[in-house]
N, CA, C and O of each residue as an XYZ file, in Angstrom:
840
protein
N     113.652     85.144     80.116
C     112.777     85.137     81.276
C     113.555     85.323     82.574
O     112.989     85.191     83.659
N     114.850     85.629     82.471
C     115.692     85.826     83.639
C     115.767     87.307     83.992
O     115.180     88.145     83.308
N     116.504     87.630     85.078
C     116.742     89.029     85.433
C     117.406     89.772     84.273
O     117.071     90.918     83.973
N     118.357     89.089     83.629
C     119.062     89.728     82.524
C     118.104     90.064     81.380
O     118.201     91.134     80.778
N     117.177     89.146     81.082
C     116.171     89.417     80.049
C     115.320     90.617     80.429
O     115.009     91.461     79.589
N     114.945     90.687     81.704
C     114.133     91.809     82.179
C     114.858     93.124     81.969
O     114.271     94.089     81.480
N     116.140     93.168     82.337
C     116.923     94.397     82.201
C     117.075     94.790     80.738
O     116.933     95.963     80.392
N     117.366     93.813     79.874
C     117.568     94.103     78.455
C     116.300     94.666     77.830
O     116.357     95.642     77.081
N     115.147     94.054     78.133
C     113.892     94.552     77.556
C     113.570     95.949     78.068
O     113.117     96.801     77.304
N     113.799     96.189     79.352
C     113.483     97.499     79.914
C     114.367     98.582     79.319
O     113.872     99.638     78.926
N     115.672     98.332     79.247
C     116.567     99.378     78.751
C     116.425     99.548     77.239
O     116.611    100.651     76.725
N     116.094     98.462     76.513
C     115.850     98.591     75.078
C     114.597     99.417     74.829
O     114.570    100.266     73.938
N     113.561     99.163     75.622
C     112.328     99.931     75.484
C     112.561    101.395     75.833
O     112.043    102.295     75.171
N     113.354    101.624     76.891
C     113.683    103.002     77.255
C     114.468    103.678     76.136
O     114.278    104.863     75.863
N     115.354    102.914     75.490
C     116.123    103.469     74.386
C     115.251    103.855     73.207
O     115.467    104.892     72.579
N     114.265    103.020     72.904
C     113.329    103.341     71.820
C     112.543    104.599     72.161
O     112.410    105.500     71.333
N     112.021    104.657     73.390
C     111.271    105.843     73.813
C     112.159    107.080     73.782
O     111.714    108.162     73.397
N     113.407    106.918     74.187
C     114.364    108.024     74.189
C     114.575    108.561     72.782
O     114.530    109.771     72.561
N     114.806    107.653     71.823
C     115.062    108.057     70.445
C     113.829    108.683     69.806
O     113.930    109.676     69.084
N     112.660    108.094     70.078
C     111.422    108.615     69.494
C     111.130    110.009     70.018
O     110.765    110.905     69.256
N     111.293    110.190     71.329
C     111.031    111.507     71.916
C     111.998    112.537     71.381
O     111.606    113.661     71.068
N     113.250    112.163     71.277
C     114.266    113.103     70.819
C     113.989    113.562     69.402
O     114.197    114.735     69.092
N     113.539    112.701     68.554
C     113.279    113.064     67.163
C     111.872    113.596     66.945
O     111.495    113.946     65.827
N     111.084    113.653     68.047
C     109.710    114.182     67.980
C     108.859    113.435     66.951
O     107.995    114.028     66.306
N     109.102    112.160     66.804
C     108.322    111.376     65.849
C     106.978    111.002     66.452
O     106.863    110.806     67.662
N     105.980    110.907     65.617
C     104.659    110.478     66.043
C     104.249    109.251     65.235
O     104.661    109.086     64.087
N     103.441    108.400     65.839
C     102.988    107.210     65.137
C     102.480    106.175     66.114
O     102.390    106.429     67.315
N     102.158    105.038     65.608
C     101.653    103.954     66.441
C     102.653    102.822     66.450
O     103.490    102.713     65.554
N     102.566    101.989     67.451
C     103.436    100.824     67.513
C     102.579     99.598     67.782
O     101.531     99.688     68.422
N     103.028     98.467     67.293
C     102.276     97.226     67.472
C     102.565     96.642     68.840
O     103.724     96.450     69.207
N     101.522     96.362     69.592
C     101.695     95.757     70.910
C     101.785     94.243     70.781
O     100.977     93.606     70.105
N     102.784     93.691     71.443
C     102.912     92.239     71.492
C     101.854     91.725     72.465
O     101.833     92.133     73.626
N     100.995     90.851     72.013
C      99.868     90.447     72.856
C      99.625     88.944     72.784
O      98.479     88.496     72.824
N     100.695     88.168     72.678
C     100.526     86.721     72.657
C     100.238     86.234     74.073
O     100.669     86.859     75.042
N      99.509     85.116     74.202
C      99.044     84.676     75.525
C     100.041     83.803     76.275
O      99.633     82.893     76.997
N     101.346     84.058     76.120
C     102.314     83.229     76.832
C     103.054     84.063     77.874
O     103.005     85.293     77.855
N     103.745     83.364     78.789
C     104.377     84.027     79.928
C     105.490     84.974     79.499
O     105.623     86.063     80.058
N     106.287     84.576     78.517
C     107.383     85.449     78.094
C     106.861     86.758     77.520
O     107.426     87.819     77.787
N     105.794     86.696     76.738
C     105.213     87.921     76.192
C     104.686     88.809     77.309
O     104.841     90.030     77.266
N     104.060     88.193     78.315
C     103.562     88.967     79.453
C     104.714     89.644     80.184
O     104.611     90.806     80.576
N     105.813     88.913     80.364
C     106.983     89.493     81.016
C     107.568     90.629     80.185
O     107.909     91.683     80.722
N     107.686     90.416     78.871
C     108.250     91.444     78.004
C     107.399     92.702     78.003
O     107.930     93.812     78.045
N     106.073     92.537     77.957
C     105.191     93.707     77.975
C     105.378     94.500     79.261
O     105.461     95.728     79.241
N     105.444     93.780     80.383
C     105.611     94.459     81.674
C     106.938     95.219     81.717
O     106.970     96.382     82.121
N     108.033     94.572     81.304
C     109.345     95.208     81.384
C     109.513     96.315     80.354
O     110.214     97.294     80.606
N     108.872     96.169     79.185
C     108.878     97.261     78.210
C     108.187     98.493     78.780
O     108.655     99.618     78.606
N     107.070     98.266     79.461
C     106.348     99.379     80.079
C     107.191    100.030     81.171
O     107.166    101.250     81.334
N     107.937     99.218     81.919
C     108.818     99.766     82.954
C     109.877    100.672     82.335
O     110.211    101.712     82.902
N     110.406    100.287     81.183
C     111.392    101.119     80.505
C     110.804    102.434     80.036
O     111.422    103.486     80.203
N     109.609    102.387     79.448
C     108.968    103.622     78.981
C     108.603    104.524     80.158
O     108.773    105.742     80.091
N     108.104    103.922     81.231
C     107.727    104.707     82.407
C     108.944    105.392     83.015
O     108.845    106.513     83.514
N     110.084    104.723     82.974
C     111.308    105.318     83.508
C     111.660    106.600     82.766
O     112.067    107.584     83.383
N     111.505    106.591     81.443
C     111.754    107.808     80.663
C     110.825    108.921     81.121
O     111.275    110.040     81.365
N     109.534    108.628     81.241
C     108.562    109.652     81.631
C     108.843    110.189     83.025
O     108.729    111.390     83.267
N     109.212    109.301     83.943
C     109.467    109.723     85.323
C     110.677    110.639     85.438
O     110.763    111.440     86.370
N     111.611    110.529     84.500
C     112.839    111.318     84.585
C     112.837    112.542     83.668
O     113.846    113.240     83.569
N     111.727    112.803     83.008
C     111.629    114.030     82.219
C     111.671    115.231     83.157
O     111.159    115.165     84.275
N     112.278    116.323     82.708
C     112.344    117.519     83.547
C     112.095    118.762     82.688
O     112.311    118.759     81.475
N     111.641    119.810     83.350
C     111.272    121.041     82.652
C     112.499    121.929     82.477
O     113.208    122.220     83.440
N     112.745    122.358     81.236
C     113.834    123.284     80.948
C     113.239    124.552     80.354
O     112.287    124.498     79.577
N     113.806    125.687     80.726
C     113.286    126.968     80.249
C     114.414    127.829     79.695
O     115.566    127.716     80.114
N     114.064    128.686     78.752
C     115.022    129.610     78.165
C     114.378    130.983     78.067
O     113.240    131.124     77.620
N     115.132    131.995     78.495
C     114.610    133.361     78.477
C     114.941    134.047     77.153
O     115.988    133.803     76.554
N     114.034    134.903     76.715
C     114.227    135.692     75.503
C     113.968    137.151     75.853
O     112.994    137.475     76.533
N     114.842    138.018     75.387
C     114.653    139.439     75.656
C     115.948    140.198     75.475
O     117.010    139.599     75.303
N     115.862    141.523     75.516
C     117.033    142.361     75.335
C     117.951    142.264     76.541
O     117.494    142.232     77.684
N     119.256    142.217     76.274
C     120.285    142.224     77.325
C     120.071    141.132     78.363
O     120.331    141.329     79.550
N     119.606    140.007     77.916
C     119.455    138.884     78.835
C     118.233    138.951     79.720
O     118.094    138.143     80.639
N     117.341    139.896     79.467
C     116.121    139.968     80.276
C     115.218    138.790     79.947
O     115.423    138.090     78.955
N     114.227    138.583     80.785
C     113.353    137.420     80.606
C     111.932    137.893     80.318
O     110.981    137.524     81.007
N     111.815    138.727     79.270
C     110.493    139.221     78.905
C     109.606    138.075     78.429
O     108.409    138.037     78.713
N     110.210    137.157     77.709
C     109.479    135.984     77.234
C     110.275    134.739     77.630
O     111.492    134.679     77.449
N     109.578    133.768     78.163
C     110.242    132.535     78.577
C     109.601    131.354     77.862
O     108.381    131.189     77.871
N     110.435    130.546     77.254
C     109.983    129.333     76.581
C     110.412    128.122     77.400
O     111.579    127.995     77.770
N     109.462    127.237     77.678
C     109.762    126.047     78.475
C     109.352    124.788     77.707
O     108.421    124.807     76.903
N     110.056    123.718     77.969
C     109.742    122.443     77.330
C     110.206    121.304     78.225
O     111.062    121.468     79.094
N     109.608    120.145     77.979
C     110.002    118.954     78.725
C     111.211    118.327     78.050
O     111.176    118.025     76.857
N     112.270    118.132     78.806
C     113.516    117.585     78.266
C     113.771    116.190     78.821
O     113.366    115.859     79.935
N     114.443    115.394     78.026
C     114.787    114.037     78.452
C     115.997    114.060     79.381
O     116.821    114.971     79.308
N     116.103    113.074     80.241
C     117.302    112.953     81.068
C     118.461    112.398     80.247
O     118.268    111.933     79.124
N     119.646    112.449     80.805
C     120.786    111.785     80.194
C     120.533    110.282     80.210
O     120.075    109.739     81.216
N     120.830    109.606     79.095
C     120.501    108.183     79.025
C     121.313    107.355     80.009
O     120.888    106.267     80.397
N     122.473    107.854     80.418
C     123.251    107.164     81.446
C     122.453    107.076     82.740
O     122.509    106.065     83.440
N     121.703    108.145     83.061
C     120.874    108.119     84.269
C     119.779    107.066     84.156
O     119.439    106.410     85.141
N     119.225    106.905     82.949
C     118.207    105.875     82.736
C     118.810    104.487     82.945
O     118.212    103.635     83.603
N     119.991    104.268     82.385
C     120.650    102.975     82.543
C     120.966    102.659     83.994
O     120.774    101.530     84.445
N     121.455    103.663     84.732
C     121.774    103.448     86.152
C     120.515    103.122     86.949
O     120.535    102.263     87.831
N     119.416    103.817     86.632
C     118.158    103.574     87.344
C     117.654    102.159     87.073
O     117.233    101.460     87.995
N     117.698    101.736     85.807
C     117.224    100.391     85.465
C     118.149     99.315     86.025
O     117.701     98.208     86.325
N     119.438     99.633     86.168
C     120.349     98.670     86.800
C     119.936     98.445     88.255
O     119.989     97.316     88.743
N     119.526     99.508     88.952
C     119.028     99.346     90.323
C     117.764     98.491     90.335
O     117.573     97.665     91.227
N     116.901     98.694     89.336
C     115.686     97.889     89.240
C     116.021     96.422     88.940
O     115.344     95.512     89.417
N     117.056     96.211     88.158
C     117.519     94.840     87.876
C     117.927     94.145     89.167
O     117.597     92.979     89.383
N     118.649     94.868     90.028
C     119.113     94.277     91.285
C     117.953     93.908     92.206
O     118.074     93.001     93.029
N     116.826     94.615     92.066
C     115.680     94.354     92.950
C     114.490     93.774     92.187
O     113.348     93.905     92.629
N     114.748     93.133     91.045
C     113.664     92.588     90.217
C     112.837     91.562     90.991
O     113.353     90.854     91.856
N     111.549     91.498     90.664
C     110.609     90.609     91.359
C     110.497     89.267     90.638
O     110.278     89.216     89.428
N     110.650     88.192     91.394
C     110.505     86.854     90.810
C     109.025     86.494     90.729
O     108.272     86.711     91.678
N     108.619     85.944     89.594
C     107.224     85.606     89.351
C     107.083     84.107     89.098
O     108.069     83.406     88.873
N     105.841     83.632     89.138
C     105.529     82.260     88.739
C     104.491     82.319     87.628
O     103.703     83.261     87.542
N     104.504     81.302     86.783
C     103.594     81.252     85.637
C     102.326     80.511     86.033
O     102.383     79.417     86.595
N     101.186     81.114     85.735
C      99.890     80.466     85.968
C      99.174     80.310     84.636
O      99.193     81.214     83.800
N      98.542     79.158     84.445
C      97.795     78.890     83.218
C      96.302     78.838     83.529
O      95.883     78.229     84.513
N      95.514     79.477     82.687
C      94.063     79.374     82.820
C      93.436     79.477     81.431
O      94.039     79.997     80.492
N      92.242     78.980     81.334
C      91.590     78.896     80.025
C      90.689     80.101     79.797
O      89.915     80.497     80.669
N      90.812     80.677     78.599
C      89.945     81.769     78.173
C      89.320     81.393     76.839
O      89.572     80.315     76.302
N      88.499     82.298     76.312
C      87.817     82.010     75.051
C      88.803     81.791     73.904
O      88.495     81.070     72.956
N      89.981     82.404     73.981
C      90.978     82.249     72.922
C      91.896     81.055     73.158
O      92.809     80.808     72.370
N      91.657     80.312     74.241
C      92.479     79.140     74.534
C      93.220     79.301     75.848
O      92.848     80.124     76.685
N      94.266     78.515     76.024
C      95.065     78.581     77.242
C      95.902     79.856     77.255
O      96.554     80.205     76.270
N      95.867     80.533     78.385
C      96.587     81.797     78.552
C      97.511     81.683     79.754
O      97.120     81.163     80.799
N      98.734     82.169     79.602
C      99.696     82.191     80.702
C      99.811     83.605     81.261
O      99.982     84.567     80.512
N      99.718     83.718     82.571
C      99.894     85.002     83.240
C     100.956     84.852     84.322
O     101.376     83.742     84.647
N     101.380     85.976     84.870
C     102.417     85.978     85.894
C     101.857     86.431     87.235
O     101.037     87.347     87.309
N     102.314     85.774     88.289
C     101.936     86.142     89.655
C     103.201     86.179     90.502
O     104.104     85.363     90.325
N     103.254     87.142     91.431
C     104.419     87.255     92.309
C     104.627     85.950     93.071
O     103.677     85.382     93.609
N     105.860     85.480     93.115
C     106.155     84.191     93.735
C     105.972     84.237     95.247
O     105.525     83.264     95.855
N     106.317     85.362     95.847
C     106.272     85.458     97.304
C     105.181     86.443     97.725
O     105.299     87.650     97.512
N     104.122     85.906     98.324
C     102.975     86.735     98.698
C     103.308     87.698     99.829
O     102.622     88.705     99.998
N     104.352     87.407    100.609
C     104.707     88.275    101.731
C     105.322     89.589    101.264
O     105.301     90.582    101.991
N     105.868     89.592    100.054
C     106.503     90.796     99.534
C     105.477     91.662     98.809
O     104.443     91.177     98.350
N     105.782     92.936     98.719
C     104.926     93.860     97.983
C     104.934     93.479     96.504
O     106.004     93.288     95.926
N     103.762     93.365     95.883
C     103.728     92.985     94.459
C     104.406     94.041     93.594
O     104.401     95.220     93.948
N     104.984     93.642     92.476
C     105.688     94.605     91.618
C     104.736     95.614     90.995
O     103.600     95.288     90.653
N     105.213     96.836     90.852
C     104.450     97.885     90.190
C     104.870     97.948     88.725
O     105.730     97.186     88.284
N     104.261     98.853     87.981
C     104.605     98.999     86.563
C     106.024     99.539     86.379
O     106.559     99.511     85.270
N     106.631    100.029     87.457
C     107.989    100.562     87.390
C     109.054     99.527     87.763
O     110.249     99.804     87.661
N     108.629     98.347     88.191
C     109.562     97.298     88.599
C     109.791     96.304     87.464
O     108.933     96.130     86.599
N     110.940     95.661     87.475
C     111.231     94.596     86.518
C     110.800     93.255     87.098
O     110.857     93.042     88.309
N     110.369     92.357     86.221
C     109.920     91.033     86.659
C     110.614     89.958     85.828
O     111.030     90.206     84.696
N     110.735     88.759     86.406
C     111.314     87.612     85.708
C     110.735     86.343     86.315
O     110.201     86.379     87.423
N     110.833     85.207     85.598
C     110.294     83.960     86.144
C     111.247     82.775     85.966
O     110.886     81.643     86.287
N     112.439     83.018     85.465
C     113.449     81.962     85.369
C     114.724     82.433     86.056
O     115.083     83.608     85.975
N     115.405     81.511     86.733
C     116.658     81.861     87.379
C     117.736     82.128     86.335
O     117.727     81.550     85.249
N     118.655     83.007     86.681
C     119.763     83.321     85.778
C     120.676     82.114     85.631
O     120.839     81.343     86.577
N     121.271     81.940     84.459
C     122.227     80.834     84.293
C     123.486     81.081     85.113
O     123.723     82.196     85.576
N     124.275     80.059     85.286
C     125.534     80.167     86.012
C     126.587     80.769     85.084
O     127.073     80.110     84.165
N     126.929     82.033     85.339
C     127.896     82.708     84.477
C     129.338     82.391     84.863
O     130.269     82.822     84.182
N     129.530     81.646     85.942
C     130.890     81.315     86.376
C     131.546     80.290     85.456
O     132.755     80.336     85.227
N     130.745     79.368     84.931
C     131.266     78.290     84.091
C     130.845     78.500     82.633
O     129.805     79.106     82.373
N     131.640     78.007     81.683
C     131.270     78.139     80.263
C     129.937     77.455     79.975
O     129.659     76.368     80.480
N     129.121     78.110     79.156
C     127.821     77.553     78.792
C     127.530     77.913     77.338
O     127.109     79.037     77.063
N     127.744     76.987     76.399
C     127.522     77.292     74.980
C     126.080     77.685     74.675
O     125.840     78.462     73.750
N     125.116     77.164     75.432
C     123.711     77.460     75.150
C     123.391     78.926     75.392
O     122.606     79.518     74.651
N     123.986     79.516     76.417
C     123.728     80.928     76.722
C     124.778     81.852     76.130
O     124.625     83.073     76.168
N     125.851     81.277     75.578
C     126.922     82.102     75.027
C     127.886     82.622     76.070
O     128.686     83.512     75.782
N     127.823     82.079     77.286
C     128.712     82.520     78.358
C     130.045     81.782     78.266
O     130.081     80.563     78.100
N     131.138     82.533     78.374
C     132.470     81.944     78.328
C     133.010     81.633     79.724
O     134.139     81.161     79.861
N     132.211     81.894     80.757
C     132.696     81.687     82.109
C     133.659     82.785     82.522
O     133.853     83.755     81.789
N     134.263     82.636     83.693
C     135.158     83.687     84.187
C     136.598     83.212     84.359
O     137.429     83.958     84.878
N     136.906     82.008     83.942
C     138.293     81.539     84.047
C     139.198     82.398     83.158
O     138.851     82.727     82.024
N     140.352     82.746     83.697
C     141.358     83.569     83.009
C     140.922     85.015     82.825
O     141.603     85.778     82.140
N     139.807     85.406     83.419
C     139.395     86.807     83.371
C     140.288     87.631     84.293
O     140.617     87.200     85.398
N     140.677     88.819     83.833
C     141.461     89.720     84.672
C     140.565     90.318     85.748
O     139.458     90.773     85.461
N     141.049     90.315     86.988
C     140.245     90.829     88.093
C     141.063     91.807     88.927
O     142.289     91.866     88.828
N     140.351     92.571     89.750
C     140.962     93.587     90.611
C     141.006     93.051     92.034
O     139.965     92.863     92.662
N     142.200     92.808     92.539
C     142.340     92.144     93.832
C     141.906     93.033     94.995
O     141.628     92.527     96.082
N     141.845     94.343     94.788
C     141.477     95.261     95.875
C     140.026     95.727     95.804
O     139.566     96.445     96.692
N     139.305     95.332     94.768
C     137.940     95.830     94.585
C     136.916     94.921     95.258
O     136.989     93.700     95.124
N     135.946     95.519     95.993
C     134.850     94.726     96.551
C     133.683     94.576     95.579
O     132.691     93.921     95.900
N     133.794     95.180     94.386
C     132.698     95.192     93.419
C     132.713     93.992     92.496
O     133.379     92.990     92.757
N     131.959     94.115     91.400
C     131.803     92.983     90.486
C     133.085     92.669     89.725
O     133.219     91.576     89.175
N     134.038     93.618     89.683
C     135.316     93.344     89.024
C     136.349     92.780     89.991
O     137.475     92.485     89.592
N     135.974     92.629     91.258
C     136.898     92.114     92.255
C     137.134     90.622     92.102
O     136.257     89.894     91.636
N     138.314     90.165     92.494
C     138.664     88.750     92.331
C     137.753     87.837     93.151
O     137.436     86.732     92.712
N     137.331     88.283     94.333
C     136.481     87.436     95.173
C     135.168     87.106     94.476
O     134.714     85.962     94.509
N     134.557     88.108     93.843
C     133.250     87.910     93.211
C     133.387     87.353     91.798
O     132.707     86.394     91.436
N     134.261     87.953     91.007
C     134.371     87.567     89.601
C     134.874     86.139     89.439
O     134.485     85.447     88.499
N     135.731     85.698     90.343
C     136.306     84.350     90.228
C     135.428     83.285     90.874
O     135.799     82.112     90.904
N     134.272     83.684     91.391
C     133.268     82.733     91.890
C     133.819     81.813     92.980
O     133.437     80.646     93.075
N     134.718     82.354     93.796
C     135.246     81.579     94.911
C     136.349     80.605     94.542
O     136.813     79.862     95.407
N     136.787     80.580     93.285
C     137.821     79.637     92.856
C     139.230     80.131     93.152
O     140.192     79.370     93.050
N     139.354     81.411     93.522
C     140.669     81.989     93.727
C     141.240     82.566     92.441
O     140.616     82.491     91.383
N     142.439     83.144     92.542
C     143.032     83.775     91.363
C     144.536     83.536     91.320
O     145.169     83.249     92.335
N     145.080     83.660     90.132
C     146.525     83.585     89.923
C     147.081     84.991     89.759
O     146.380     85.900     89.315
N     148.348     85.159     90.120
C     149.011     86.456     89.979
C     150.316     86.272     89.219
O     151.110     85.382     89.521
N     150.519     87.130     88.228
C     151.773     87.111     87.478
C     152.255     88.550     87.320
O     151.465     89.490     87.408
N     153.540     88.713     87.089
C     154.087     90.046     86.845
C     154.183     90.278     85.346
O     154.435     89.355     84.571
N     153.979     91.515     84.958
C     153.973     91.872     83.542
C     154.737     93.168     83.364
O     154.482     94.144     84.070
N     155.668     93.186     82.430
C     156.438     94.391     82.146
C     155.788     95.149     80.993
O     155.421     94.566     79.973
N     155.654     96.465     81.177
C     155.045     97.297     80.144
C     155.926     98.508     79.891
O     156.437     99.129     80.823
N     156.094     98.833     78.620
C     156.838    100.031     78.255
C     155.874    101.208     78.169
O     154.849    101.143     77.491
N     156.222    102.280     78.868
C     155.354    103.451     78.922
C     156.186    104.716     78.761
O     157.386    104.728     79.032
N     155.527    105.773     78.318
C     156.187    107.075     78.252
C     156.305    107.648     79.664
O     155.386    107.517     80.472
N     157.429    108.278     79.950
C     157.642    108.836     81.284
C     158.570    110.047     81.190
O     159.179    110.304     80.151
N     158.663    110.785     82.303
C     159.542    111.963     82.398
C     159.327    112.899     81.212
O     160.283    113.356     80.586
N     158.090    113.172     80.919
C     157.757    114.017     79.765
C     158.033    115.491     80.078
O     157.779    115.960     81.187
N     158.551    116.204     79.090
C     158.884    117.622     79.252
C     158.266    118.397     78.098
O     158.368    118.006     76.935
N     157.622    119.506     78.448
C     157.047    120.391     77.436
C     158.102    121.403     77.008
O     158.727    122.049     77.850
N     158.299    121.541     75.705
C     159.278    122.479     75.160
C     158.538    123.617     74.457
O     157.587    123.388     73.710
N     158.986    124.832     74.708
C     158.396    126.008     74.055
C     159.086    126.208     72.722
O     160.316    126.162     72.694
N     158.385    126.430     71.597
C     156.994    126.049     71.480
C     156.864    125.213     70.204
O     157.402    125.676     69.198
N     156.272    124.136     70.120
C     155.352    123.562     71.082
C     155.392    122.055     70.859
O     154.717    121.545     69.964
N     156.152    121.357     71.640
C     156.148    119.901     71.546
C     156.545    119.316     72.892
O     157.078    120.009     73.759
N     156.273    118.031     73.044
C     156.565    117.322     74.284
C     157.523    116.180     73.968
O     157.308    115.415     73.027
N     158.562    116.077     74.750
C     159.499    114.958     74.598
C     159.404    114.063     75.827
O     159.290    114.543     76.955
N     159.451    112.766     75.593
C     159.313    111.805     76.692
C     160.401    110.747     76.597
O     160.937    110.470     75.523
N     160.706    110.176     77.728
C     161.550    108.994     77.773
C     160.651    107.754     77.788
O     159.439    107.850     77.984
N     161.258    106.612     77.582
C     160.506    105.357     77.645
C     160.972    104.562     78.851
O     162.155    104.253     78.994
N     160.017    104.235     79.718
C     160.332    103.505     80.937
C     159.666    102.132     80.906
O     158.619    101.952     80.284
N     160.270    101.192     81.566
C     159.687     99.859     81.727
C     159.183     99.725     83.152
O     159.951     99.868     84.102
N     157.911     99.453     83.301
C     157.312     99.316     84.620
C     156.751     97.911     84.784
O     156.331     97.268     83.822
N     156.757     97.461     86.016
C     156.310     96.106     86.338
C     154.970     96.183     87.058
O     154.825     96.927     88.028
N     153.996     95.421     86.589
C     152.663     95.397     87.182
C     152.312     93.971     87.589
O     152.759     93.000     86.979
N     151.499     93.874     88.638
C     150.905     92.590     89.011
C     149.587     92.426     88.254
O     148.740     93.318     88.288
N     149.412     91.308     87.582
C     148.174     91.017     86.850
C     147.510     89.811     87.505
O     148.131     88.760     87.664
N     146.242     89.972     87.884
C     145.508     88.915     88.574
C     144.452     88.341     87.630
O     143.686     89.091     87.025
N     144.410     87.029     87.505
C     143.420     86.362     86.653
C     142.740     85.238     87.428
O     143.343     84.612     88.299
N     141.490     84.999     87.099
C     140.707     83.981     87.807
C     141.195     82.572     87.477
O     141.572     82.284     86.342
N     141.182     81.709     88.477
C     141.527     80.305     88.271
C     140.385     79.581     87.566
O     140.483     78.383     87.302
């Protein structure tokens, strides 16, 4: 029910749609329709994944004819590269909408639905990801979620991104040690045809989270 759950369901659903479309398979699928909040969230995020595939389909055409002429043209809808789908859903993960669970009684019993937590914000569309539980703290070890925390993780001291020491180490700081590595160097190509190299020892700074 967290942002991570939303992203996983959306990209998994997109992956299923991607594979089905690619293989041109036809058939029906069973819709999950249980009256609880998690099922409602999963249905919404699954639909977001499928919609993402449809939104990124593009028309491809191929010409047929003598000497490259285009007397006959065949066109079809092609899928995008799946990396593009993943990048798009990652952006949706970053802007996922937080929801609250509401319970009301229907003929089949108590039903849980989701409502946007903040009325001032634009409500999520079918293309947005939704969640209703806060993400766990990934900085510290948590056996329940399977998180090992970030202590002793290698980080990049110059990066402002998620691999950077400032972010990855969760404000705890980092340790630095030197490490010697043997590498091939001064390589020369000999005609014909092999490469000879020397072996050099180089020293690197390795940064790990405290």
